[in-house]
C-alpha positions in Angstrom: -15.6 2.9 -43.6 -13.3 1.9 -40.9 -12.5 -1.8 -40.2 -13.0 -1.8 -36.4 -10.9 -4.9 -36.0 -7.9 -2.9 -37.1 -8.8 -0.1 -34.8 -9.2 -2.5 -31.9 -5.7 -3.8 -32.6 -4.3 -0.3 -32.4 -6.2 0.4 -29.1 -5.0 -2.8 -27.6 -1.3 -2.2 -28.4 -1.5 1.3 -26.8 -3.5 0.2 -23.8 -1.5 -2.9 -23.1 1.9 -1.1 -23.8 3.0 -3.6 -26.4 2.2 -6.2 -29.1 2.6 -9.3 -26.9 0.0 -8.3 -24.2 -2.3 -6.9 -26.9 -2.2 -10.3 -28.6 -3.1 -12.0 -25.4 -6.1 -9.6 -24.8 -7.4 -10.0 -28.4 -6.8 -13.8 -28.5 -4.6 -13.5 -31.5 -1.0 -14.2 -32.3 1.5 -11.4 -32.0 2.1 -11.7 -35.7 -1.6 -11.2 -36.5 -1.7 -8.1 -34.4 1.3 -6.7 -36.3 -0.4 -7.5 -39.6 -3.5 -5.6 -38.5 -1.5 -2.6 -37.6 0.3 -2.7 -40.9 -3.0 -3.0 -42.7 -4.5 -0.1 -40.9 -1.4 2.0 -41.8 -1.9 1.0 -45.4 -5.6 1.9 -45.3 -4.9 5.4 -43.8 -1.7 6.1 -45.7 0.3 7.0 -42.7 2.0 5.4 -39.6 -0.2 5.0 -36.6 2.5 3.8 -34.2 5.9 4.9 -33.1 7.5 1.5 -32.7 9.3 2.1 -29.4 9.2 0.5 -25.9 6.4 1.0 -25.1 4.7 1.9 -28.4 3.1 5.3 -28.7 0.6 6.7 -31.2 1.5 9.1 -33.9 -0.8 12.1 -34.6 -2.9 10.0 -36.9 -2.9 7.2 -34.4 -4.1 9.5 -31.7 -7.0 10.6 -33.8 -8.0 7.0 -34.5 -7.7 6.1 -30.8 -10.0 9.0 -29.7 -12.5 7.8 -32.3 -12.5 4.2 -31.3 -12.9 5.0 -27.6 -15.9 7.2 -28.3 -17.4 4.5 -30.6 -17.1 1.9 -27.8 -19.0 4.1 -25.5 -21.7 5.0 -28.0 -22.1 1.3 -28.8 -22.8 0.7 -25.2 -25.7 3.1 -25.3 -27.1 1.3 -28.4 -27.2 -2.0 -26.4 -29.7 -0.5 -24.1 -31.7 1.5 -26.7 -31.9 -0.9 -29.7 -33.7 -4.2 -29.2 -31.5 -7.2 -30.4 -28.3 -5.1 -30.5 -25.9 -7.3 -28.5 -22.1 -7.0 -28.4 -21.7 -9.6 -25.7 -21.8 -9.6 -22.0 -18.3 -8.3 -21.3 -18.4 -5.3 -18.9 -17.3 -1.9 -20.3 -13.7 -0.8 -19.5 -12.9 2.8 -19.0 -9.3 4.0 -19.0 -9.0 7.2 -16.9 -5.9 9.3 -16.1 -6.0 10.4 -12.5 -3.6 12.1 -10.1 -2.3 9.8 -7.3 -3.5 11.9 -4.4 -7.1 11.8 -5.6 -6.8 8.0 -6.1 -5.5 7.6 -2.5 -8.2 9.8 -0.9 -11.7 10.7 -2.3 -11.9 8.9 -5.6 -12.9 5.4 -4.4 -16.0 6.4 -2.5 -16.9 8.7 -5.3 -17.1 6.0 -7.9 -17.9 2.9 -6.0 -21.7 3.0 -6.4 -21.4 4.1 -10.1 -19.2 1.1 -11.0 -21.4 -1.4 -9.1 -24.6 -0.1 -10.7 -23.2 0.2 -14.2 -21.0 -2.9 -14.2 -18.0 -0.9 -15.3 -14.3 -1.8 -14.9 -11.8 1.0 -14.7 -8.2 1.1 -15.8 -6.5 3.8 -13.7 -3.6 5.5 -15.3 -1.8 7.4 -12.6 -0.2 10.7 -13.5 0.6 13.9 -11.7 -2.2 16.4 -11.7 -0.2 18.8 -13.8 0.4 16.3 -16.7 -2.5 13.8 -16.8 -4.2 15.6 -19.7 -1.3 14.5 -22.0 -2.7 10.9 -21.8 -6.1 12.1 -23.0 -4.6 14.2 -25.8 -2.6 11.1 -26.9 -5.8 9.1 -27.2 -4.8 6.7 -24.4 -7.7 7.4 -22.0 -11.4 8.3 -22.2 -11.3 10.9 -19.4 -8.9 12.7 -17.2 -8.8 14.2 -13.7 -6.1 16.9 -13.6 -5.2 20.4 -12.7 -5.5 21.8 -16.2 -8.7 23.8 -17.0 -8.2 24.2 -20.8 -10.4 21.6 -22.5 -9.2 19.5 -25.5 -10.9 19.8 -28.8 -13.9 17.5 -28.8 -14.0 17.3 -25.0 -15.8 18.9 -22.1 -14.3 20.2 -18.9 -15.9 20.4 -15.5 -14.4 22.2 -12.5 -14.9 19.8 -9.5 -13.3 21.8 -6.8 -9.8 21.9 -5.1 -7.7 19.6 -3.1 -6.2 21.3 -0.1 -2.5 20.7 0.6 -0.7 21.4 3.8 3.1 21.7 4.3 3.7 19.2 7.1 6.6 17.3 8.8 7.0 15.1 11.9 7.6 16.7 15.3 11.0 15.0 15.4 11.9 16.5 11.9 11.0 20.0 13.0 13.0 19.8 16.2 16.0 18.4 14.4 16.1 20.9 11.5 14.5 23.9 13.0 15.5 24.1 16.8 14.9 27.9 16.7 11.5 27.5 14.9 10.5 27.0 11.3 11.8 29.9 9.1 11.1 30.3 5.4 14.7 31.2 4.6 16.1 28.0 6.1 13.4 25.6 4.8 15.3 24.7 1.6 18.2 23.4 3.7 16.0 20.7 5.2 15.2 17.7 3.0 11.8 17.9 1.3 9.6 15.2 -0.3 8.7 15.5 -4.0 6.4 13.0 -5.8 8.3 13.1 -9.1 9.9 15.2 -11.7 6.6 16.8 -12.7 5.6 17.7 -9.1 6.2 21.4 -8.5 4.0 21.8 -5.5 6.8 22.2 -3.0 8.5 24.7 -5.4 5.3 26.7 -5.6 5.0 26.7 -1.8 8.5 27.9 -1.4 8.0 30.6 -4.0 4.9 31.8 -2.1 7.1 32.1 1.0 9.5 34.3 -1.0 12.1 31.6 -1.5 13.5 30.8 -5.0 16.0 28.3 -6.3 16.7 24.6 -5.6 16.3 22.6 -2.4 17.2 19.2 -1.0 14.6 16.6 -1.7 13.7 12.9 -1.8 11.7 11.5 -4.6 8.7 9.3 -3.7 6.1 8.5 -6.4 3.5 7.1 -4.0 0.9 9.0 -2.1 0.8 6.5 0.7 4.7 6.3 0.8 4.9 10.1 0.7 2.9 10.3 3.9 4.8 7.5 5.6 8.2 9.2 4.8 6.9 12.4 6.3 5.7 10.6 9.5 9.1 8.9 9.8 10.9 12.2 9.7 12.7 11.9 6.3 11.4 15.2 5.0 8.7 17.9 4.8 6.2 18.0 2.0 2.9 19.1 0.7 0.2 16.5 1.6 -3.5 16.5 1.0 -5.4 17.4 4.1 -7.8 14.6 3.3 -5.1 12.0 3.9 -3.6 13.2 7.2 -6.5 14.3 9.4 -5.7 11.7 12.1 -1.9 12.4 11.9 -2.6 16.0 12.5 -4.9 15.3 15.3 -2.6 13.0 17.2 0.6 15.0 16.5 2.3 12.5 14.2 2.5 15.4 11.7 2.4 19.2 12.2 1.9 22.1 9.9 5.1 24.1 9.2 3.2 27.3 8.7 -0.4 26.9 10.0 -3.0 28.7 8.0 -1.1 28.7 4.7 -2.6 25.9 2.7 -2.3 25.5 -1.1 -5.5 24.7 -2.9 -5.0 22.8 -6.2 -8.0 22.9 -8.5 -9.1 19.7 -10.1 -10.9 19.5 -13.5 -12.7 16.5 -15.0 -12.2 16.2 -18.8 -14.2 13.8 -20.8 -15.1 13.3 -24.5 -18.1 15.2 -25.8 -19.3 12.1 -27.6 -18.6 9.8 -24.8 -22.2 8.6 -24.4 -24.4 8.1 -21.4 -21.8 6.3 -19.4 -19.4 9.1 -19.2 -22.2 11.6 -18.6 -23.4 9.5 -15.6 -19.9 9.2 -14.2 -19.5 12.9 -14.5 -22.7 13.4 -12.5 -21.4 11.0 -9.8 -18.1 13.0 -9.5 -19.9 16.3 -9.3 -21.9 15.0 -6.4 -18.9 13.6 -4.6 -16.9 16.8 -5.0 -19.2 18.7 -2.7 -18.4 16.2 0.1 -14.7 15.8 -0.4 -13.2 18.8 -2.2 -12.9 22.6 -1.4 -15.7 24.0 -3.5 -16.2 27.8 -3.9 
């Protein structure tokens, strides 16, 4: 039988990225949190943490994290189903890995009513859509919105639809770098915008145009900043159509190759034993997808 105080200490250290903040959240001393982790490791007979900055979970630790997250959600269901079962009035917190472009565009209206009705607080862990599932695999989040369709063991996967990306730049940028018109062969010679080292969307777009190899680029790990840099003429980049409708309409941004979008599929991953709360959030996202995403 697990001692859930020990598991709560493990979850807090991972979620708060360190022992000091975990101690603050749990209302304990840092030494007490450390002792609980050591006791947990003694009980399971293996390390549960890699003591780095920030700490990360070992394989055993990830299994325990996945377990404690699902237990929390199932306990919430019991509060509504079993008379007298009360774990306090603190609202439920869900940690969700999500790509920055969804967070900046359609996510907020999709979950607003759900959070208000359920009294849920959400910790958003922002990752590129191609790597967010790593967080769930590591036991750090209860659900994930990403571009990977292969579900994890013990989890479900729902295809929501696709985000449509357009290759855009400012009019001044186009005139400066492509006075004879935009050509695929010369596009790599003009500065691009890349979200981060895991963002290969611009690479994919160039490959689709028949262009291989490296290219000049700025790094900008912010969806809003990415769009602002494009508007200011610093580079061209792949931007969600949802974010730039007004900029396209008034000419602040223009498509480099009209009619050649890139659709990036989005998949919602959530624990199979995540209880009613995750099931209802999944239903809310499925409804929102029809209004905001490209759905086949």
